[in-house]
PATIVO-337560 format. One record per atom (N, C-alpha, C): residue number from 1; residue in three letters; atom name; x, z, y. Coordinates in Angstrom, 1 decimal. Layout:
// PATIVO-337560
+-----+-----+------+--------+--------+--------+
|   n | res | atom |   east |     up |  north |
+-----+-----+------+--------+--------+--------+
| NUM | ALA |   CA |      X |      Z |      Y |
...
+-----+-----+------+--------+--------+--------+
// end
This chain:
// PATIVO-337560
+-----+-----+------+--------+--------+--------+
|   n | res | atom |   east |     up |  north |
+-----+-----+------+--------+--------+--------+
|   1 | MET |    N | -192.9 | -132.3 |  -91.1 |
|   1 | MET |   CA | -191.9 | -131.4 |  -91.7 |
|   1 | MET |    C | -190.5 | -131.6 |  -91.0 |
|   2 | ALA |    N | -190.2 | -132.8 |  -90.7 |
|   2 | ALA |   CA | -188.9 | -133.1 |  -90.0 |
|   2 | ALA |    C | -188.9 | -132.4 |  -88.6 |
|   3 | ARG |    N | -190.1 | -132.4 |  -88.0 |
|   3 | ARG |   CA | -190.2 | -131.8 |  -86.7 |
|   3 | ARG |    C | -189.9 | -130.3 |  -86.7 |
|   4 | ILE |    N | -190.4 | -129.6 |  -87.8 |
|   4 | ILE |   CA | -190.2 | -128.2 |  -87.9 |
|   4 | ILE |    C | -188.7 | -127.9 |  -88.2 |
|   5 | SER |    N | -188.1 | -128.7 |  -89.0 |
|   5 | SER |   CA | -186.7 | -128.4 |  -89.3 |
|   5 | SER |    C | -185.8 | -128.7 |  -88.1 |
|   6 | LEU |    N | -186.2 | -129.7 |  -87.3 |
|   6 | LEU |   CA | -185.4 | -130.0 |  -86.1 |
|   6 | LEU |    C | -185.5 | -128.9 |  -85.1 |
|   7 | LYS |    N | -186.7 | -128.3 |  -85.0 |
|   7 | LYS |   CA | -186.9 | -127.2 |  -84.1 |
|   7 | LYS |    C | -186.1 | -125.9 |  -84.6 |
|   8 | ALA |    N | -186.2 | -125.7 |  -85.9 |
|   8 | ALA |   CA | -185.5 | -124.6 |  -86.5 |
|   8 | ALA |    C | -184.0 | -124.8 |  -86.3 |
|   9 | GLY |    N | -183.5 | -126.0 |  -86.5 |
|   9 | GLY |   CA | -182.1 | -126.2 |  -86.3 |
|   9 | GLY |    C | -181.6 | -126.0 |  -84.8 |
|  10 | ALA |    N | -182.5 | -126.4 |  -83.9 |
|  10 | ALA |   CA | -182.2 | -126.2 |  -82.5 |
|  10 | ALA |    C | -182.2 | -124.7 |  -82.1 |
|  11 | LEU |    N | -183.1 | -124.0 |  -82.7 |
|  11 | LEU |   CA | -183.2 | -122.5 |  -82.4 |
|  11 | LEU |    C | -181.9 | -121.8 |  -83.0 |
|  12 | ILE |    N | -181.5 | -122.2 |  -84.2 |
|  12 | ILE |   CA | -180.3 | -121.6 |  -84.8 |
|  12 | ILE |    C | -179.1 | -121.9 |  -83.9 |
|  13 | ALA |    N | -179.0 | -123.2 |  -83.5 |
|  13 | ALA |   CA | -177.8 | -123.5 |  -82.6 |
|  13 | ALA |    C | -177.8 | -122.7 |  -81.4 |
|  14 | ILE |    N | -179.0 | -122.6 |  -80.7 |
|  14 | ILE |   CA | -179.0 | -121.8 |  -79.5 |
|  14 | ILE |    C | -178.7 | -120.4 |  -79.8 |
|  15 | GLY |    N | -179.1 | -119.8 |  -80.9 |
|  15 | GLY |   CA | -178.8 | -118.4 |  -81.2 |
|  15 | GLY |    C | -177.3 | -118.2 |  -81.4 |
|  16 | ILE |    N | -176.7 | -119.2 |  -82.1 |
|  16 | ILE |   CA | -175.3 | -119.1 |  -82.4 |
|  16 | ILE |    C | -174.5 | -119.2 |  -81.0 |
|  17 | LEU |    N | -174.8 | -120.1 |  -80.2 |
|  17 | LEU |   CA | -174.1 | -120.3 |  -78.9 |
|  17 | LEU |    C | -174.4 | -119.1 |  -78.0 |
|  18 | GLY |    N | -175.6 | -118.6 |  -78.0 |
|  18 | GLY |   CA | -175.9 | -117.4 |  -77.2 |
|  18 | GLY |    C | -175.2 | -116.2 |  -77.6 |
|  19 | GLY |    N | -174.9 | -116.1 |  -78.9 |
|  19 | GLY |   CA | -174.2 | -114.9 |  -79.4 |
|  19 | GLY |    C | -172.7 | -114.9 |  -79.1 |
|  20 | CYS |    N | -172.2 | -116.0 |  -78.8 |
|  20 | CYS |   CA | -170.8 | -116.1 |  -78.4 |
|  20 | CYS |    C | -170.7 | -115.9 |  -76.9 |
|  21 | GLY |    N | -170.0 | -114.8 |  -76.6 |
|  21 | GLY |   CA | -169.8 | -114.4 |  -75.2 |
|  21 | GLY |    C | -168.7 | -115.2 |  -74.6 |
|  22 | ALA |    N | -168.4 | -114.9 |  -73.4 |
|  22 | ALA |   CA | -167.3 | -115.5 |  -72.7 |
|  22 | ALA |    C | -166.0 | -115.1 |  -73.4 |
|  23 | PRO |    N | -165.0 | -116.0 |  -73.5 |
|  23 | PRO |   CA | -163.8 | -115.6 |  -74.2 |
|  23 | PRO |    C | -163.0 | -114.5 |  -73.4 |
|  24 | LYS |    N | -162.3 | -113.7 |  -74.1 |
|  24 | LYS |   CA | -161.6 | -112.6 |  -73.5 |
|  24 | LYS |    C | -160.5 | -113.3 |  -72.6 |
|  25 | PRO |    N | -160.4 | -112.8 |  -71.3 |
|  25 | PRO |   CA | -159.4 | -113.4 |  -70.5 |
|  25 | PRO |    C | -158.0 | -113.3 |  -71.0 |
|  26 | ARG |    N | -157.2 | -114.3 |  -70.9 |
|  26 | ARG |   CA | -155.8 | -114.3 |  -71.4 |
|  26 | ARG |    C | -154.9 | -113.5 |  -70.5 |
|  27 | VAL |    N | -154.2 | -112.6 |  -71.1 |
|  27 | VAL |   CA | -153.2 | -111.7 |  -70.4 |
|  27 | VAL |    C | -151.8 | -112.3 |  -70.7 |
|  28 | PRO |    N | -151.1 | -112.8 |  -69.7 |
|  28 | PRO |   CA | -149.8 | -113.4 |  -70.0 |
|  28 | PRO |    C | -148.8 | -112.3 |  -70.3 |
|  29 | SER |    N | -147.8 | -112.7 |  -71.1 |
|  29 | SER |   CA | -146.8 | -111.7 |  -71.5 |
|  29 | SER |    C | -146.0 | -111.3 |  -70.3 |
|  30 | LEU |    N | -145.5 | -110.1 |  -70.3 |
|  30 | LEU |   CA | -144.6 | -109.6 |  -69.3 |
|  30 | LEU |    C | -143.2 | -110.0 |  -69.8 |
|  31 | THR |    N | -142.5 | -110.8 |  -69.0 |
|  31 | THR |   CA | -141.2 | -111.2 |  -69.5 |
|  31 | THR |    C | -140.1 | -110.2 |  -69.0 |
|  32 | PRO |    N | -139.0 | -110.2 |  -69.6 |
|  32 | PRO |   CA | -137.9 | -109.3 |  -69.1 |
|  32 | PRO |    C | -137.5 | -109.6 |  -67.7 |
|  33 | GLU |    N | -137.5 | -110.9 |  -67.3 |
|  33 | GLU |   CA | -137.1 | -111.2 |  -66.0 |
|  33 | GLU |    C | -138.2 | -110.7 |  -65.0 |
|  34 | GLN |    N | -139.4 | -110.8 |  -65.3 |
|  34 | GLN |   CA | -140.5 | -110.3 |  -64.4 |
|  34 | GLN |    C | -140.4 | -108.8 |  -64.3 |
|  35 | ALA |    N | -140.2 | -108.1 |  -65.4 |
|  35 | ALA |   CA | -140.1 | -106.6 |  -65.4 |
|  35 | ALA |    C | -138.9 | -106.2 |  -64.6 |
|  36 | ASN |    N | -137.7 | -106.8 |  -64.7 |
|  36 | ASN |   CA | -136.5 | -106.5 |  -64.0 |
|  36 | ASN |    C | -136.8 | -106.7 |  -62.5 |
|  37 | GLU |    N | -137.4 | -107.8 |  -62.2 |
|  37 | GLU |   CA | -137.7 | -108.1 |  -60.7 |
|  37 | GLU |    C | -138.6 | -107.1 |  -60.1 |
|  38 | LEU |    N | -139.6 | -106.7 |  -60.9 |
|  38 | LEU |   CA | -140.5 | -105.6 |  -60.4 |
|  38 | LEU |    C | -139.8 | -104.3 |  -60.1 |
|  39 | LEU |    N | -138.9 | -104.0 |  -61.1 |
|  39 | LEU |   CA | -138.1 | -102.8 |  -60.9 |
|  39 | LEU |    C | -137.2 | -102.9 |  -59.6 |
|  40 | HIS |    N | -136.6 | -104.0 |  -59.5 |
|  40 | HIS |   CA | -135.7 | -104.3 |  -58.3 |
|  40 | HIS |    C | -136.4 | -104.1 |  -57.0 |
|  41 | TYR |    N | -137.6 | -104.5 |  -56.9 |
|  41 | TYR |   CA | -138.4 | -104.5 |  -55.7 |
|  41 | TYR |    C | -139.2 | -103.2 |  -55.5 |
|  42 | ASN |    N | -139.1 | -102.3 |  -56.5 |
|  42 | ASN |   CA | -139.9 | -101.0 |  -56.4 |
|  42 | ASN |    C | -138.9 | -100.0 |  -55.7 |
|  43 | PRO |    N | -139.4 |  -99.5 |  -54.6 |
|  43 | PRO |   CA | -138.5 |  -98.6 |  -53.8 |
|  43 | PRO |    C | -138.0 |  -97.4 |  -54.6 |
|  44 | LYS |    N | -138.9 |  -96.7 |  -55.4 |
|  44 | LYS |   CA | -138.4 |  -95.6 |  -56.1 |
|  44 | LYS |    C | -137.4 |  -96.0 |  -57.2 |
|  45 | ALA |    N | -137.6 |  -97.1 |  -57.9 |
|  45 | ALA |   CA | -136.7 |  -97.5 |  -58.9 |
|  45 | ALA |    C | -135.4 |  -97.9 |  -58.3 |
|  46 | GLU |    N | -135.4 |  -98.6 |  -57.2 |
|  46 | GLU |   CA | -134.2 |  -99.0 |  -56.6 |
|  46 | GLU |    C | -133.4 |  -97.8 |  -56.1 |
|  47 | THR |    N | -134.0 |  -96.9 |  -55.4 |
|  47 | THR |   CA | -133.4 |  -95.7 |  -54.9 |
|  47 | THR |    C | -132.8 |  -94.9 |  -56.1 |
|  48 | TRP |    N | -133.5 |  -94.8 |  -57.2 |
|  48 | TRP |   CA | -133.0 |  -94.0 |  -58.3 |
|  48 | TRP |    C | -131.7 |  -94.7 |  -58.9 |
|  49 | MET |    N | -131.7 |  -96.0 |  -59.0 |
|  49 | MET |   CA | -130.5 |  -96.6 |  -59.6 |
|  49 | MET |    C | -129.3 |  -96.5 |  -58.6 |
|  50 | ILE |    N | -129.5 |  -96.5 |  -57.3 |
|  50 | ILE |   CA | -128.4 |  -96.3 |  -56.4 |
|  50 | ILE |    C | -127.9 |  -94.9 |  -56.6 |
|  51 | HIS |    N | -128.7 |  -93.9 |  -56.8 |
|  51 | HIS |   CA | -128.3 |  -92.5 |  -57.0 |
|  51 | HIS |    C | -127.5 |  -92.4 |  -58.3 |
|  52 | VAL |    N | -128.0 |  -93.1 |  -59.4 |
|  52 | VAL |   CA | -127.4 |  -93.0 |  -60.7 |
|  52 | VAL |    C | -126.0 |  -93.7 |  -60.6 |
|  53 | LYS |    N | -125.9 |  -94.8 |  -60.0 |
|  53 | LYS |   CA | -124.7 |  -95.6 |  -60.0 |
|  53 | LYS |    C | -123.6 |  -94.9 |  -59.2 |
|  54 | LYS |    N | -124.0 |  -94.0 |  -58.3 |
|  54 | LYS |   CA | -122.9 |  -93.2 |  -57.6 |
|  54 | LYS |    C | -122.2 |  -92.3 |  -58.6 |
|  55 | SER |    N | -122.9 |  -91.8 |  -59.6 |
|  55 | SER |   CA | -122.2 |  -91.0 |  -60.6 |
|  55 | SER |    C | -121.6 |  -91.8 |  -61.7 |
|  56 | ASP |    N | -122.2 |  -92.9 |  -62.1 |
|  56 | ASP |   CA | -121.7 |  -93.8 |  -63.2 |
|  56 | ASP |    C | -122.0 |  -95.2 |  -62.9 |
|  57 | PRO |    N | -121.1 |  -96.0 |  -62.4 |
|  57 | PRO |   CA | -121.3 |  -97.4 |  -62.0 |
|  57 | PRO |    C | -121.7 |  -98.3 |  -63.1 |
|  58 | SER |    N | -121.5 |  -97.8 |  -64.4 |
|  58 | SER |   CA | -121.8 |  -98.7 |  -65.5 |
|  58 | SER |    C | -123.3 |  -98.6 |  -65.9 |
|  59 | CYS |    N | -124.1 |  -97.8 |  -65.2 |
|  59 | CYS |   CA | -125.5 |  -97.6 |  -65.6 |
|  59 | CYS |    C | -126.3 |  -98.8 |  -65.1 |
|  60 | GLU |    N | -127.4 |  -99.1 |  -65.8 |
|  60 | GLU |   CA | -128.3 | -100.2 |  -65.4 |
|  60 | GLU |    C | -129.6 |  -99.9 |  -66.2 |
|  61 | TYR |    N | -130.6 | -100.6 |  -65.7 |
|  61 | TYR |   CA | -131.9 | -100.6 |  -66.4 |
|  61 | TYR |    C | -131.9 | -101.5 |  -67.6 |
|  62 | ARG |    N | -132.4 | -101.1 |  -68.8 |
|  62 | ARG |   CA | -132.5 | -101.9 |  -69.9 |
|  62 | ARG |    C | -134.0 | -101.8 |  -70.4 |
|  63 | LEU |    N | -134.7 | -102.9 |  -70.3 |
|  63 | LEU |   CA | -136.1 | -102.9 |  -70.7 |
|  63 | LEU |    C | -136.3 | -103.6 |  -72.0 |
|  64 | ASP |    N | -136.6 | -102.8 |  -73.1 |
|  64 | ASP |   CA | -136.9 | -103.4 |  -74.4 |
|  64 | ASP |    C | -138.4 | -103.5 |  -74.5 |
|  65 | LEU |    N | -138.9 | -104.7 |  -74.1 |
|  65 | LEU |   CA | -140.4 | -104.9 |  -74.1 |
|  65 | LEU |    C | -140.9 | -105.0 |  -75.5 |
|  66 | PRO |    N | -142.1 | -104.5 |  -75.8 |
|  66 | PRO |   CA | -142.7 | -104.6 |  -77.1 |
|  66 | PRO |    C | -143.2 | -106.0 |  -77.4 |
|  67 | ASP |    N | -143.6 | -106.2 |  -78.6 |
|  67 | ASP |   CA | -144.3 | -107.4 |  -79.0 |
|  67 | ASP |    C | -145.6 | -107.5 |  -78.2 |
|  68 | GLN |    N | -146.0 | -108.6 |  -77.7 |
|  68 | GLN |   CA | -147.2 | -108.7 |  -76.8 |
|  68 | GLN |    C | -148.2 | -109.7 |  -77.4 |
|  69 | THR |    N | -148.1 | -110.0 |  -78.7 |
|  69 | THR |   CA | -149.1 | -111.0 |  -79.2 |
|  69 | THR |    C | -150.5 | -110.5 |  -79.1 |
|  70 | SER |    N | -150.7 | -109.2 |  -79.0 |
|  70 | SER |   CA | -152.1 | -108.6 |  -78.9 |
|  70 | SER |    C | -152.6 | -108.6 |  -77.5 |
|  71 | GLN |    N | -151.8 | -109.2 |  -76.6 |
|  71 | GLN |   CA | -152.1 | -109.3 |  -75.1 |
|  71 | GLN |    C | -152.4 | -107.9 |  -74.5 |
|  72 | PRO |    N | -151.5 | -107.0 |  -74.6 |
|  72 | PRO |   CA | -151.8 | -105.7 |  -74.0 |
|  72 | PRO |    C | -151.9 | -105.8 |  -72.4 |
|  73 | THR |    N | -152.7 | -104.9 |  -71.9 |
|  73 | THR |   CA | -152.9 | -104.9 |  -70.4 |
|  73 | THR |    C | -152.0 | -103.8 |  -69.8 |
|  74 | ALA |    N | -151.4 | -103.0 |  -70.6 |
|  74 | ALA |   CA | -150.5 | -102.0 |  -70.0 |
|  74 | ALA |    C | -149.3 | -101.8 |  -71.0 |
|  75 | ILE |    N | -148.1 | -101.6 |  -70.4 |
|  75 | ILE |   CA | -146.9 | -101.3 |  -71.2 |
|  75 | ILE |    C | -146.2 | -100.1 |  -70.6 |
|  76 | ASP |    N | -145.9 |  -99.1 |  -71.5 |
|  76 | ASP |   CA | -145.1 |  -97.9 |  -71.1 |
|  76 | ASP |    C | -143.8 |  -98.0 |  -71.7 |
|  77 | LEU |    N | -142.7 |  -97.8 |  -70.9 |
|  77 | LEU |   CA | -141.4 |  -97.8 |  -71.4 |
|  77 | LEU |    C | -140.7 |  -96.5 |  -71.0 |
|  78 | ASP |    N | -140.1 |  -95.8 |  -72.0 |
|  78 | ASP |   CA | -139.3 |  -94.6 |  -71.7 |
|  78 | ASP |    C | -137.8 |  -94.9 |  -72.0 |
|  79 | HIS |    N | -137.0 |  -94.0 |  -71.4 |
|  79 | HIS |   CA | -135.5 |  -94.1 |  -71.6 |
|  79 | HIS |    C | -135.0 |  -95.5 |  -71.3 |
|  80 | ILE |    N | -135.2 |  -95.9 |  -70.0 |
|  80 | ILE |   CA | -134.8 |  -97.3 |  -69.6 |
|  80 | ILE |    C | -133.5 |  -97.4 |  -68.9 |
|  81 | VAL |    N | -132.7 |  -96.2 |  -68.8 |
|  81 | VAL |   CA | -131.4 |  -96.3 |  -68.2 |
|  81 | VAL |    C | -130.4 |  -96.2 |  -69.3 |
|  82 | TYR |    N | -129.5 |  -97.2 |  -69.2 |
|  82 | TYR |   CA | -128.3 |  -97.2 |  -70.1 |
|  82 | TYR |    C | -127.0 |  -97.2 |  -69.3 |
|  83 | CYS |    N | -126.0 |  -96.5 |  -69.8 |
|  83 | CYS |   CA | -124.7 |  -96.4 |  -69.2 |
|  83 | CYS |    C | -123.7 |  -96.8 |  -70.2 |
|  84 | GLY |    N | -122.9 |  -97.8 |  -69.9 |
|  84 | GLY |   CA | -121.9 |  -98.3 |  -70.8 |
|  84 | GLY |    C | -122.5 |  -98.7 |  -72.1 |
|  85 | ASN |    N | -123.6 |  -99.4 |  -72.1 |
|  85 | ASN |   CA | -124.3 |  -99.9 |  -73.3 |
|  85 | ASN |    C | -124.9 |  -98.8 |  -74.2 |
|  86 | ARG |    N | -125.0 |  -97.6 |  -73.7 |
|  86 | ARG |   CA | -125.6 |  -96.5 |  -74.5 |
|  86 | ARG |    C | -126.7 |  -95.8 |  -73.7 |
|  87 | PRO |    N | -127.6 |  -95.2 |  -74.3 |
|  87 | PRO |   CA | -128.7 |  -94.5 |  -73.5 |
|  87 | PRO |    C | -128.1 |  -93.5 |  -72.6 |
|  88 | SER |    N | -128.6 |  -93.4 |  -71.4 |
|  88 | SER |   CA | -128.0 |  -92.4 |  -70.5 |
|  88 | SER |    C | -128.4 |  -91.0 |  -70.9 |
|  89 | SER |    N | -127.7 |  -90.0 |  -70.2 |
|  89 | SER |   CA | -128.0 |  -88.6 |  -70.4 |
|  89 | SER |    C | -129.4 |  -88.4 |  -69.8 |
|  90 | LYS |    N | -130.0 |  -87.2 |  -70.1 |
|  90 | LYS |   CA | -131.3 |  -86.9 |  -69.6 |
|  90 | LYS |    C | -131.3 |  -86.8 |  -68.1 |
|  91 | GLU |    N | -130.2 |  -86.5 |  -67.5 |
|  91 | GLU |   CA | -130.2 |  -86.3 |  -66.0 |
|  91 | GLU |    C | -130.4 |  -87.7 |  -65.3 |
|  92 | PHE |    N | -130.0 |  -88.8 |  -65.9 |
|  92 | PHE |   CA | -130.2 |  -90.1 |  -65.3 |
|  92 | PHE |    C | -131.3 |  -90.9 |  -65.9 |
|  93 | ASP |    N | -132.0 |  -90.4 |  -66.8 |
|  93 | ASP |   CA | -133.1 |  -91.1 |  -67.5 |
|  93 | ASP |    C | -134.3 |  -91.4 |  -66.6 |
|  94 | ALA |    N | -135.0 |  -92.5 |  -67.0 |
|  94 | ALA |   CA | -136.2 |  -92.9 |  -66.2 |
|  94 | ALA |    C | -137.2 |  -93.5 |  -67.1 |
|  95 | ALA |    N | -138.4 |  -93.6 |  -66.6 |
|  95 | ALA |   CA | -139.5 |  -94.3 |  -67.4 |
|  95 | ALA |    C | -140.3 |  -95.1 |  -66.4 |
|  96 | VAL |    N | -141.0 |  -96.1 |  -67.0 |
|  96 | VAL |   CA | -141.8 |  -97.0 |  -66.1 |
|  96 | VAL |    C | -143.0 |  -97.4 |  -66.9 |
|  97 | SER |    N | -144.1 |  -97.7 |  -66.2 |
|  97 | SER |   CA | -145.4 |  -98.2 |  -66.7 |
|  97 | SER |    C | -145.7 |  -99.4 |  -66.0 |
|  98 | PHE |    N | -146.1 | -100.5 |  -66.7 |
|  98 | PHE |   CA | -146.5 | -101.7 |  -66.1 |
|  98 | PHE |    C | -148.0 | -101.9 |  -66.5 |
|  99 | ALA |    N | -148.8 | -102.6 |  -65.7 |
|  99 | ALA |   CA | -150.1 | -102.9 |  -66.0 |
|  99 | ALA |    C | -150.4 | -104.3 |  -65.4 |
| 100 | TYR |    N | -151.3 | -105.0 |  -66.1 |
| 100 | TYR |   CA | -151.7 | -106.4 |  -65.7 |
| 100 | TYR |    C | -152.9 | -106.2 |  -64.7 |
| 101 | ASP |    N | -152.7 | -106.7 |  -63.5 |
| 101 | ASP |   CA | -153.8 | -106.7 |  -62.5 |
| 101 | ASP |    C | -154.6 | -108.0 |  -62.6 |
| 102 | PRO |    N | -155.8 | -107.9 |  -63.1 |
| 102 | PRO |   CA | -156.6 | -109.2 |  -63.3 |
| 102 | PRO |    C | -157.0 | -109.8 |  -62.0 |
| 103 | GLN |    N | -157.2 | -109.0 |  -60.9 |
| 103 | GLN |   CA | -157.6 | -109.6 |  -59.7 |
| 103 | GLN |    C | -156.4 | -110.4 |  -59.1 |
| 104 | GLY |    N | -155.2 | -109.8 |  -59.1 |
| 104 | GLY |   CA | -154.1 | -110.5 |  -58.6 |
| 104 | GLY |    C | -153.4 | -111.4 |  -59.6 |
| 105 | GLN |    N | -153.9 | -111.3 |  -60.8 |
| 105 | GLN |   CA | -153.3 | -112.1 |  -61.9 |
| 105 | GLN |    C | -151.8 | -112.0 |  -62.0 |
| 106 | LYS |    N | -151.3 | -110.8 |  -62.0 |
| 106 | LYS |   CA | -149.9 | -110.5 |  -62.1 |
| 106 | LYS |    C | -149.7 | -109.1 |  -62.7 |
| 107 | TRP |    N | -148.5 | -108.9 |  -63.2 |
| 107 | TRP |   CA | -148.1 | -107.6 |  -63.6 |
| 107 | TRP |    C | -147.6 | -106.7 |  -62.4 |
| 108 | VAL |    N | -147.9 | -105.4 |  -62.5 |
| 108 | VAL |   CA | -147.5 | -104.5 |  -61.4 |
| 108 | VAL |    C | -146.9 | -103.2 |  -62.1 |
| 109 | ILE |    N | -146.1 | -102.5 |  -61.3 |
| 109 | ILE |   CA | -145.7 | -101.2 |  -61.7 |
| 109 | ILE |    C | -146.7 | -100.2 |  -61.3 |
| 110 | THR |    N | -147.2 |  -99.4 |  -62.3 |
| 110 | THR |   CA | -148.2 |  -98.4 |  -62.0 |
| 110 | THR |    C | -147.6 |  -97.0 |  -61.9 |
| 111 | ARG |    N | -146.4 |  -96.8 |  -62.5 |
| 111 | ARG |   CA | -145.7 |  -95.5 |  -62.5 |
| 111 | ARG |    C | -144.2 |  -95.7 |  -62.7 |
| 112 | PHE |    N | -143.4 |  -95.0 |  -62.0 |
| 112 | PHE |   CA | -142.0 |  -94.9 |  -62.2 |
| 112 | PHE |    C | -141.6 |  -93.4 |  -62.1 |
| 113 | SER |    N | -141.0 |  -92.9 |  -63.1 |
| 113 | SER |   CA | -140.6 |  -91.5 |  -63.0 |
| 113 | SER |    C | -139.1 |  -91.4 |  -63.4 |
| 114 | SER |    N | -138.4 |  -90.4 |  -62.8 |
| 114 | SER |   CA | -137.0 |  -90.2 |  -63.1 |
| 114 | SER |    C | -136.8 |  -88.7 |  -63.2 |
+-----+-----+------+--------+--------+--------+
// end
């Protein structure tokens, strides 16, 4: 009888462990510093800010990143240009999309539009 319950217990343990797949890969949060650095080294974003600052030197990118506790793999931000601490006019506005690249294990810009 003990032999049967031991086998049954082993089968249950194997079934439980087999049902658990590999854990979901951890996606690190995109920090404001990383996001600003990516924008700085993106040719389209850098060229756009040079153009905008010719008209209004007080303009800069402001990235209000969302809560990332759910480990998103993509982040879209609209209206990222601020002038004098206020949202810019439509003519200077821009948007950016970031995505986590699992192969490179880093965040990248997938879209910049102005």
